[in-house]
C-alpha positions as CSV (number, residue, x, y, z in Angstrom):
1,M,21.6,23.9,1.4
2,E,19.1,26.5,0.2
3,A,19.0,25.1,-3.3
4,L,18.7,21.5,-2.0
5,L,15.7,22.1,0.4
6,P,13.1,22.7,-2.3
7,I,14.2,19.5,-4.1
8,I,13.9,17.4,-0.9
9,I,10.5,18.9,-0.2
10,Q,9.3,18.1,-3.7
11,V,10.5,14.5,-3.5
12,V,9.0,13.8,-0.1
13,T,5.7,15.4,-0.9
14,G,5.7,13.6,-4.3
15,I,6.1,10.3,-2.5
16,I,3.3,11.2,-0.1
17,G,1.0,12.1,-3.0
18,G,1.9,8.9,-4.9
19,Q,1.2,6.8,-1.8
20,A,-2.2,8.5,-1.4
21,V,-3.2,7.9,-5.0
22,G,-1.9,4.3,-4.8
23,A,-4.1,3.7,-1.7
24,A,-7.1,5.3,-3.3
25,L,-6.8,3.4,-6.7
26,K,-7.0,-0.2,-5.6
27,Q,-7.6,-1.4,-9.2
28,A,-4.1,-0.2,-10.2
29,A,-2.3,-2.8,-8.0
30,M,1.2,-1.6,-7.8
31,G,4.1,-2.5,-5.5
32,Q,5.6,-0.1,-3.1
33,L,8.7,0.6,-5.2
34,P,6.8,1.8,-8.4
35,K,4.7,4.0,-6.2
36,I,7.7,5.5,-4.4
37,L,9.7,6.0,-7.7
38,A,6.7,7.5,-9.6
39,G,5.9,9.8,-6.7
40,A,9.4,11.0,-6.3
41,V,9.9,11.7,-10.0
42,G,6.5,13.2,-10.3
43,G,7.1,15.4,-7.3
44,L,10.3,16.8,-8.9
45,G,8.5,17.4,-12.2
46,G,5.4,18.9,-10.6
47,G,7.4,21.1,-8.4
48,A,9.5,22.3,-11.3
49,I,6.5,22.9,-13.5
50,L,4.5,24.8,-10.9
51,G,7.6,26.8,-9.9
52,S,8.2,27.9,-13.5
53,L,4.6,28.8,-13.9
54,L,4.7,30.9,-10.7
55,G,7.9,32.6,-11.9
56,G,10.4,30.8,-9.6
57,G,11.2,27.2,-9.2
58,A,13.8,25.4,-7.2
59,G,16.1,27.9,-5.7
60,M,13.5,30.8,-5.6
61,D,14.8,33.9,-3.9
62,P,12.8,34.2,-0.6
63,A,13.4,38.0,-0.7
64,T,11.2,38.3,-3.8
65,T,8.7,35.5,-3.5
66,G,8.4,35.1,0.3
67,A,9.6,32.0,2.1
68,M,6.2,30.6,2.5
69,G,5.2,31.2,-1.1
70,G,8.2,29.1,-2.3
71,L,7.6,26.4,0.3
72,L,3.9,26.2,-0.5
73,G,4.6,26.0,-4.2
74,D,7.1,23.1,-3.6
75,V,4.6,21.2,-1.4
76,V,1.6,21.6,-3.8
77,G,3.6,21.0,-6.9
78,G,5.4,18.0,-5.4
79,A,2.2,16.3,-4.0
80,G,0.2,17.0,-7.2
81,G,3.0,15.9,-9.5
82,G,3.6,12.7,-7.5
83,A,-0.1,11.9,-7.4
84,I,-0.6,12.5,-11.2
85,L,2.5,10.5,-12.3
86,T,1.6,7.6,-9.9
87,A,-1.9,7.5,-11.3
88,I,-0.6,7.4,-14.9
89,V,2.0,4.7,-14.1
90,G,-0.7,2.7,-12.3
91,A,-3.0,2.9,-15.2
92,V,-0.3,1.8,-17.6
93,M,0.7,-1.1,-15.4
94,G,-2.9,-2.1,-15.0
95,A,-3.4,-2.0,-18.8
96,M,-0.3,-4.1,-19.4
97,K,-1.5,-6.9,-17.0
98,K,-4.7,-7.4,-19.1
């Protein structure tokens, strides 16, 4: 369960970040499914990238990084990655409609 929790946090915060970007960028009219999928995948990727940059990643040892440091990295990486990937997917889908 300890290894699964960071992944769940990254997916959920990625979806939240993707929904926020989807609501903010009205010109990239996307359905809910692409926003959810892009947010979830971006959340996993962003969390993994930020975790590796911070010297940890999914399954960080709370004894060495601190429980809140790992949690905060998962939340920030997930939300940021979800938002970025959703924006990219929205821009590509918008360009394909033209």
